[in-house]
N, C-alpha and C positions, 0 to 999 in steps of 0.2 A: 909721384906717378900718376898715382890714380884721379887727381886732379886737373892734372895738366894734358892728359892722353886721351887722343882722338884715332881711334882703330877705322882702319880698312879691312873689314875683312872679307877672306878671301877661300872657297874650297880648291883648293890645288887640283886634285883630281879632276873635277869637272873643269877649271879655267883653263888647263892646260889641254884637253880635248883630251884625256886619257880615258884606255876601254876603262868602262866601269864592271863590267860582268860578263863580255865578249871576249873571253882571255884567251883564244886561241892560237898555241906559236907564241912565239916570244915576243911580248909588247914591250920590253923594256926603251927607256928613252931618256934622255936627260932633261924632262920636259918642266923642273924643277927651274930651270934657269928662264923658263917664258915668263916668269915673272920679275926679272929682273929691269926689261924696257916700259913697265909700270910702277917702277919706284919713284917718279921725277914726276907722274901726275898723280899717284898717291899725294907727294908733296905738294906740290900745286895746287889741288885740290883743299889743302890745309891739313891734313891727317899727318900723325907722327906714331906713328904705331899699327903692324901689318899683323894681324891677328890671322891664324892661319889654319884650317883644318885641318885634316889629317896627315898626316905624311909619313908615318911609317910602313914596312912591309904589311900588307893585311890580302885577304881573300880576295874582295870586292870594293866595297864602298868606301874601307880606310876605316870603320866602325870596328870591324873586323878583325883586330891586328893579330899578326904573327907573331911579330920580333921589332919591340920599341927603341932597339938600339941599332937597327936597318933604315935607311930612308926607302921608301917604297921601289920598287925597281924600276916601274912605271914613270917615276919620277926622277929617278937617278940615283947616285950614291954620294954620299958624303961630300964628297968633293965641290960637288953641286949645293949644296946645302953652304957651303962653308964659302964658296963663292956671292951668294943669295945674303947671307950674312955680311961678310966683307961691304957687300954694294950697299946693303942698308944701313952698317955703322958710317960710313961713309957720308951717309944723306943725315945722320940723328935718326934713322927710325930705328922703333923699339918694334921686337918681335915677339911674339905669344905662342907658344903652340899648343894644339887639342891633346893633352892627355885622355884617352879610355882607360881608366883605371876602374871600374865597375866592372867589365866583362872583358873577354877576350875571344878570337874567334876559338869554335870548337876543336880545334885542330892547333893552337898553342901548344906550344912544349908545359905550357905550365898544368895545361891539362893532366898529360899522360904525368904529370910528376905530383898529382894531386891537390893542388892547390888553387884547384875551383870547387864549388859547391856543388849538391848534388842536382841542382836545376837549373834550368838555360834559363837566360835573363827574359824575362816576360814572353816566355811563349816563344820566343827563336830555338829553333835546335842546333841554328848554325853560331849561335854565339853559348858561352858558359860563364856564370857569374864565379867572380875567384872570390877564393873566401879569405873576408876582410877579418877574421881574426886571427890566421895564420901568421905567426913573426915572419917567416918566409916571404910573406907576399910584400909586407910592411918593407922588409929589407930590399925586395924589389923594386916597389915604386919608391922609395927614397932611392933608388941607384940610378934608377930611369932618369930622374927629374935633374940630379945634379949632373949626371953625364952630359946632360943637353944645356942647361945653367952653364956649366963649365966654359960652350962652346957661346955663350954670351948673350942667350935667349934674356927676358926680363921676366917671362914667367909661363903660366900654365892654366888654360881652361882645363875644365876638369869634370868630363864629359858626364851627362847624367847622376851630378854629385849628390843628387837626392834620394838617390838610390845607396848610396856607400853609408855606412854606420858613422856617423860624427866624431864619435872617438877614436875610428880608423885616420881620419883627417888631422885630429889634434895631434896623434903620435908621430905621422909621418911628417905634415907641415912644420912641428916643432924641430924634427931632429934635419929636416931640411934649410930650414931658417938660420941654425946654427953654423950653417957656410955659407951661405947664401939670403943675405938678412933683407935683402933689397926685394928679393924677388917676390913676385904679384900673384896670388892666388884666386882666380876668379871660376866658381863655379854656376855648373848650369843648374838652376833651379827652376822649376815652372809654378806651383801653387805654394801658399804657406805662409807663415810669417817669417820672410826675406831675412829680417835684420836679426830673429833668435837663430834661424838657421844658420846665416854665416858667424855667428856670435859660438857657438855651440859647434863649429867645425873647423872653427878661428882661418875663415874664407875671407879676404878681404873685401871681397865684393861678387854678388850673384846678378843674375841673368833675371831684369824686371819685366816678365811675361805680364805683368796684371796691367802696366802700362802703355806696353806694346798693344794688347788685345783693345785697351780703352781709348788710343790713338784711333784707330783704323777705324773700331765701329762705332765712335762718335760721327767720325766723318763721312763713312757710309752710310750710315742710318740716319744722320741730322740729329744726335742726342748727345751735346756737350754736358748734361745733366751726369753721365755716365763717366766722363774724360775727370769732372770734377769731382766726382768721389776717387777716382781714381788716384788724383795728383792731392787732398789730403790722406790717402793711406801714402805714399809717394812721400810725400812731407815726413812722415813719422818714420818711416824707414831711412830717408836720408840724415836724418838726425841722428842715426847709428852707424852709417858705412856710405857709401860712396856707391850704387847699385851700378850695374852695366844696362844703360837704357838703349836703344834700337828698336828701328819700324819695320828689318826685316835683317833675314838671314838664313841661313841655309836648311832648315828644318819649315819654312811656311812661306804662305804664297806670296808673292812680289809685290810691295804695296801701291806701285801702280795700278796693277791688274784688281788690288783689292778696293779701293777708294774712287778710283776713276779717274779722270784724266783733271788734272788739276789740284785736286785734293793733294797729290801725293806733295805738294810743295809747301800747305799747311803741318802736313806729317811733319815735314825738315824743320819747319819754321820751331815746333811744340819741342821736338827731340831735341833742337841747342838751345833753346832758352831754360831749360828746368835741370835743376839739378840731375848730376850723376856724369858717367865716363860712356859718354855715345860708343855706339861702333855704326860704322854704314857698309850694308852689304854690298859686296862689291858688283855693281851695275844699276843700283838705285837710282845713284844721282847722275845715271844716266837714262831714265825712265824706262829700263827693263822689265817688261812683263812676264809672267810664268804663273801658274797654279801648280800644285800638286798634284798628282793624278792618283794610280789605285795599282798595286800589285809590287812588286819587287823593283821598276821602274818608276816608281811614284813620285821621287825628288829630281830625277832627271831635268826638269822642266824650269826648275830654280835653279838649277847648280851648271848654268849653262858654260861651253867655253870662249874665251874674251878672242879678240883679234891678237894677232902677232904684236901689235906696240898699238897707242892710242890714235896715232893714224888711221888704223882699220873701223873705228868706230863708227858709227852713222850719225850724219850733222844732225839729226832731229834731236839729237838730245844733248847737245852742246847749251842749250839753255837753262837746264834742267841743272848741268853742271856750274852752270856761272851761278845760278843760284844759289847752291850748296855752297862755291866758293865765299858767297856772302856774307851766308848763314853762320859760316865756321868761324869768318873773319871778325863776326859779333862774337862769338863765343871767344875768338883768342883776345881780343881788345878787353873782355871782361872776362877775367877767369874765374872771378869769385859763381860765375852762373853754377860752378861744379856744386857749389855746398850752399848756395842759398835759397831758401824755401819759398815754393811758389806762395802768392797771396790773391787768391779768385778775386775781383771786382764785381762784378755781375755776370749773368749767363741765363741765355734762353735753351731751347731746343737748337739754335740753326747759328747761335752768336757764343763768343765765351769773350771777356777781358781777364787778364790776369797780370801781375805782376812778379816780377823776380829780381829783388831788388830795386835798384832805380832806372831797371826798364820796364816797358810796359806792350803786351802782347795783345792785340784787337784781331780774333779771326772769326772771320763768315762762311758759312755756305751756299747761305742763300741772299740773293737771284743768282749769285755767281759766285764761286770760289774765292776767297781773298782774306790777306793777311799786312797787319801792319804795325810795326814794328818802332816805339818810342824811346826817347831818355831825353833829359836834360839837354842831352845836345843837338835836340830836333829827333827830327826822319832819319831811323837809321836802315830801314828797308819798306818797304810797299811792294804789293804783287796782287794784284785783281785780275 
C-alpha cells in the first residue's frame, strides 16, 4: 500500500468552510459531504488516497479533540462519514484519518478522569498531554483506532508522533495489527533520524520534513547543493522505510507562495520522481497561494475553503493541474520510483541532474525555471 498510494491531503474544517473559532450559536452542518464532489477530481488527478485532517468533535481547529468516536458536529455525523466512505470505496480511494493521540482538549473527559499528564502540551493551556504510561490510555487509543478501521479506513496519520514515547506506539500498534494487519501508520516527525524513529515506534512511515525544506529552499535560493545533501539523507532513510514526501501540507506556507511562479512545477517534478509515498495538499495542484500568519488564526490562509465542486475553480490553475496529471502519470507508469534510490549526476547552484532508476531528471532555475524528464523511452515530460 505504501508503494502505490498517492494521497490528496485535505483539511476538512477549512475546505468545507466550517467556522473554526467563531462558534456562536448552532454551527452544525453536513459539511463532510462537501468532499464527495471532489472524489472524481482526485482520481482524475491521479491520486488514489484521501488523507483527511481532523474530523472528530473538537473545540476549534480539530487538533483539540473532545471525542474521538464522534464526527465533529460542524462536519456532520457518522452517516455523513459512512456516505463518504462508500463513495471512496466505489472509486478505489483509500482513506487515512488524522489521529491526535498525543494531546486532547483540556476539556476532554480523559482529563477529568486523570488520564492526562500534569503539563499542557508545549505551553498551550487549552491542550492537555495524555499520560502515555497509563494502560487506560493504551486501551483508549486501541479502541479508537479499531473503531474507525472497522469502518473501512486504511490507516492513521499520527499527529505529533515525535512527542509520544516510542514504547507507547509499539504497544498500541502491535495490538491493533493483530486485528488489522494491513493498516498503515504514518507518524508526523519533524527532525531526527527518521528511519530510527520509525523503527523504534514500529511506524510504517514518517513525514519527510528534511526533504520538504530542501526542495523549497533550494528552489527559492537557487542552491541545489542543499537538495543534493537532503537527497543523500533521503536515500539512507528510504533504504529502511517508505517516507511520506510532500511539498505542502496544512502546517506550512503554500509552495507557490514560497518558491514563486513556475518553480512550483520543479517542486512537483522532484516530489514525483524521488522515492517515497507522496501526498499533494489540496489546491497545490492548482497553484493556491497562502502564507501562515500570527496568532490564533495563523493557519487559516493555508487552509482555505474549496468551491462546491471542481467546476468552481478558477481557470488560471488548470495548466498546473494538467502538469500534475502528467507527472503523476509518469509515477504510475514507473511504480518502482517509490523505492529506487536517487543518484545525482551533476549539479551547480542553479542546475541539477539526477537519475532514479532508468529515469533522468534535469532541473534548472536560471535564466527561467525548467525541467526535463527522460528515459530510454525518450522525453517523458518537458516544461520551461
